[in-house]
C-alpha positions in Angstrom: 12.7 24.6 0.5 10.4 22.1 -0.7 -2.4 20.2 -5.3 -5.8 20.4 -6.6 -7.9 16.6 -5.0 -9.9 14.9 -7.2 -12.5 13.4 -5.8 -14.3 10.8 -8.2 -15.5 8.3 -5.8 -17.6 5.5 -6.0 -20.1 4.0 -3.3 -20.7 0.4 -2.8 -23.5 -1.3 -1.9 -21.5 -2.1 1.0 -21.1 1.6 1.7 -17.7 1.0 1.6 -16.0 4.5 0.3 -13.4 3.1 -2.5 -11.7 5.8 -4.4 -10.8 5.8 -8.0 -7.5 6.0 -6.9 -7.6 2.9 -4.9 -8.8 1.2 -7.8 -6.4 1.7 -10.1 -3.6 1.5 -7.4 -5.0 -1.9 -7.1 -5.6 -3.1 -11.1 -2.5 -1.0 -11.6 -0.2 -3.0 -8.5 -1.4 -6.1 -10.8 -0.2 -4.6 -14.0 3.3 -3.2 -12.7 4.3 -6.5 -11.7 4.0 -8.5 -14.2 5.8 -5.6 -15.6 8.5 -6.8 -13.4 8.0 -10.2 -13.7 6.7 -10.5 -10.0 4.3 -13.8 -8.4 3.7 -15.6 -5.7 5.4 -13.9 -2.9 5.5 -10.3 -2.8 9.3 -10.0 -1.6 10.3 -12.2 -4.1 11.3 -9.1 -6.5 13.8 -7.6 -4.0 15.2 -10.5 -2.8 16.5 -11.5 -6.4 17.4 -8.2 -6.6 19.1 -7.6 -3.9 20.6 -11.2 -4.2 21.9 -10.3 -7.9 23.8 -6.9 -7.5 25.6 -9.1 -4.7 23.7 -7.0 -1.5 24.4 -9.1 2.0 21.4 -7.6 3.2 18.6 -9.5 3.0 15.5 -7.8 3.6 12.6 -10.2 5.8 9.4 -8.0 5.1 8.2 -4.7 3.3 8.1 -1.6 5.8 6.0 1.0 5.8 7.8 4.7 7.0 8.2 5.1 10.8 5.6 7.0 12.8 3.6 8.0 10.2 0.3 9.1 10.5 -2.9 8.1 10.0 -3.6 9.4 5.7 -6.8 7.9 5.3 -10.2 7.3 6.8 -10.6 4.5 9.3 -13.3 3.5 7.4 -10.9 2.8 4.0 -8.1 0.4 4.7 -4.2 1.5 4.0 -3.1 1.1 0.5 -0.5 -1.8 0.6 3.0 -1.0 -0.1 5.4 -2.6 -2.3 8.9 -4.7 -0.6 10.1 -1.6 0.6 13.8 -2.5 2.0 13.9 -0.6 5.0 17.0 2.0 6.4 17.7 -0.5 9.3 17.1 -3.8 6.8 20.1 -1.8 4.3 22.0 -0.3 7.2 21.0 3.7 7.3 23.0 5.2 10.3 20.5 7.7 12.3 20.4 10.9 11.0 22.9 13.4 11.6 21.1 17.0 13.6 24.3 18.7 14.2 24.5 18.8 9.7 26.0 22.0 9.1 23.2 22.5 6.5 20.4 20.9 7.9 21.2 21.9 11.4 18.9 21.2 14.9 15.0 21.0 13.8 12.9 23.4 12.4 11.3 26.6 13.9 10.5 30.0 12.3 14.2 31.1 12.7 15.6 27.7 11.3 13.9 27.4 8.7 16.5 24.7 7.4 16.0 22.4 10.3 14.1 18.9 9.9 11.1 19.8 9.8 8.8 16.3 11.0 5.6 17.1 9.6 2.4 18.4 11.9 -0.3 17.5 9.6 -1.6 13.9 8.5 0.4 12.7 5.0 -2.8 12.7 3.0 -2.3 16.5 3.1 0.9 16.9 2.9 1.7 15.8 -0.3 0.7 17.5 -4.4 3.7 16.2 -6.1 5.8 13.2 -6.7 9.4 14.6 -8.3 11.5 11.9 -10.0 15.4 12.3 -10.0 18.9 9.9 -11.2 21.6 9.1 -8.8 24.1 9.8 -11.5 26.9 7.7 -9.3 26.6 3.8 -9.1 29.2 1.9 -7.5 29.0 -1.5 -8.9 25.9 -2.7 -6.9 22.2 -1.4 -5.4 23.6 -1.6 -1.8 27.3 0.2 -1.9 25.3 2.5 -3.9 23.2 3.6 -1.2 25.8 3.7 1.3 27.8 5.8 -1.3 24.7 8.4 -1.7 24.9 8.0 1.9 28.0 9.7 2.9 27.6 12.2 -0.4 24.3 13.8 1.5 25.5 13.2 4.7 29.5 14.2 5.0 29.9 16.4 1.2 26.5 18.1 1.0 26.0 18.4 5.6 22.5 17.3 5.8 21.1 14.8 7.9 20.8 12.2 6.0 19.7 11.3 2.5 18.1 13.9 1.0 15.1 11.8 -0.9 12.8 10.0 0.4 13.2 6.2 -1.5 15.8 5.4 -4.3 15.0 2.7 -7.0 17.8 -0.7 -7.1 19.4 -1.1 -10.7 17.6 -4.5 -9.5 14.6 -3.1 -8.6 15.1 -3.1 -4.9 13.4 -0.1 -3.8 15.0 1.3 -0.6 13.5 4.1 2.3 15.8 6.8 2.9 14.1 9.9 4.4 11.1 9.1 6.6 8.1 10.2 4.1 6.9 11.9 7.3 9.7 13.6 6.9 10.4 17.1 4.3 13.3 16.2 1.7 15.6 17.8 0.6 16.5 17.1 -3.2 14.2 20.3 -4.9 15.8 23.6 -4.0 12.8 25.9 -3.2 9.7 23.6 -3.5 10.8 20.5 -0.6 8.3 21.2 1.4 5.2 19.0 0.0 7.4 17.2 -2.5 8.0 13.7 -2.0 11.7 11.9 -3.7 12.3 9.4 -5.6 15.3 8.7 -7.1 16.6 5.9 -9.1 19.7 5.1 -9.1 22.6 5.5 -12.5 23.5 7.9 -15.0 20.5 8.3 -17.2 22.3 10.9 -18.8 23.6 8.5 -20.7 22.2 4.7 -19.7 18.3 3.6 -20.1 16.4 2.2 -17.0 16.7 -1.2 -16.8 13.2 -3.3 -17.1 13.6 -4.2 -13.1 13.8 -0.4 -12.0 11.1 0.6 -14.9 8.7 -1.9 -13.2 9.7 -1.4 -9.0 9.3 2.2 -9.5 5.5 2.4 -10.8 5.1 0.2 -8.0 6.4 2.6 -6.0 4.2 5.7 -7.3 1.0 3.8 -7.4 1.3 3.2 -4.4 2.4 6.6 -2.4 -0.7 8.2 -5.1 -2.5 5.4 -3.3 -1.3 6.9 0.3 -1.7 10.7 -0.7 -5.2 11.4 -1.9 -4.2 14.6 -3.1 -1.2 14.6 -5.2 -2.1 15.4 -8.5 1.2 16.1 -10.2 4.7 14.1 -11.8 7.7 16.3 -12.0 11.0 15.8 -13.2 13.8 17.4 -10.5 14.7 19.4 -13.4 11.3 21.0 -14.5 12.0 22.3 -10.7 15.4 23.7 -11.3 16.4 24.6 -14.0 20.7 24.5 -14.0 20.0 20.9 -13.7 20.3 18.1 -16.2 18.4 15.8 -13.6 17.3 13.2 -14.3 18.6 12.7 -17.0 17.4 12.5 -21.2 17.0 8.5 -21.5 14.1 8.9 -17.8 12.5 12.0 -19.5 9.9 9.9 -21.8 8.9 7.7 -19.1 7.4 10.4 -17.0 4.4 11.2 -19.6 3.1 7.3 -20.1 3.9 7.1 -16.3 1.8 10.1 -15.7 -0.9 8.6 -17.8 -1.0 5.2 -16.2 -1.5 6.5 -12.6 -4.2 9.1 -13.8 -1.7 12.1 -12.8 -1.2 16.1 -14.4 2.6 16.6 -15.8 4.9 18.9 -14.9 5.3 21.4 -12.1 1.4 23.1 -12.1 0.3 21.2 -8.4 2.6 22.1 -6.4 2.6 24.6 -3.2 3.5 24.0 0.2 1.5 23.0 3.2 0.4 25.2 5.3 2.0 24.0 8.5 5.6 24.8 7.9 7.3 27.9 6.3 9.4 26.8 3.1 13.0 27.2 3.1 14.6 29.4 0.6 
């Protein structure tokens, strides 16, 4: 299961260290917000998206992944996340640590167990990986619940294998905590962050809301995780899958260019604090 750092930085007269990536995030966030037609209150996109999708649970605030370790120097503030619908807000179930294929917790003798990173997240992640859900059940909330059942029951994982999902109406949903190793890329889960877009992009196109929210989320992750260097598709790691679909692949190159990332799998290496599971 399962990053050459970029260090170009500027030092303002005040002495505060601000990275190029944080500057990119600030500028890119405004651009992506415009693409999403976000204005005024930051959570308007998510609230409107759930309203249009028939979702019955509306988040009251954006949420960071729970219990996330510090990822930046105390002198540099963490980047502000986009509006994220927490697991609690969409009704996610607690992880099932008796799951058949992700039983118990990680140890050298149980390398496929639930693994919480002991390193700061800034030292863990080097690659962002995009997926598509294939399934869609009429609205985003119903699709989240269906994917949870698929991963927990049918595939025997403790919870959803992706870290985040992005709905057809632009809602950004927290799934597996970012502090925990995902289950989304065979052989390369340790150290890769999984982002799944709802829909079947073999046949369908991204919606404009989905496109804008995806950029907002990727910009935040890129700023939050300074050693991330690459953006990849699931199928570039595992050639036996069409994921994330031919209609999503054209999105990847311009997205990576805007984020200041390289494309493909070349930056991947598992972090030092866990043994990659087969």
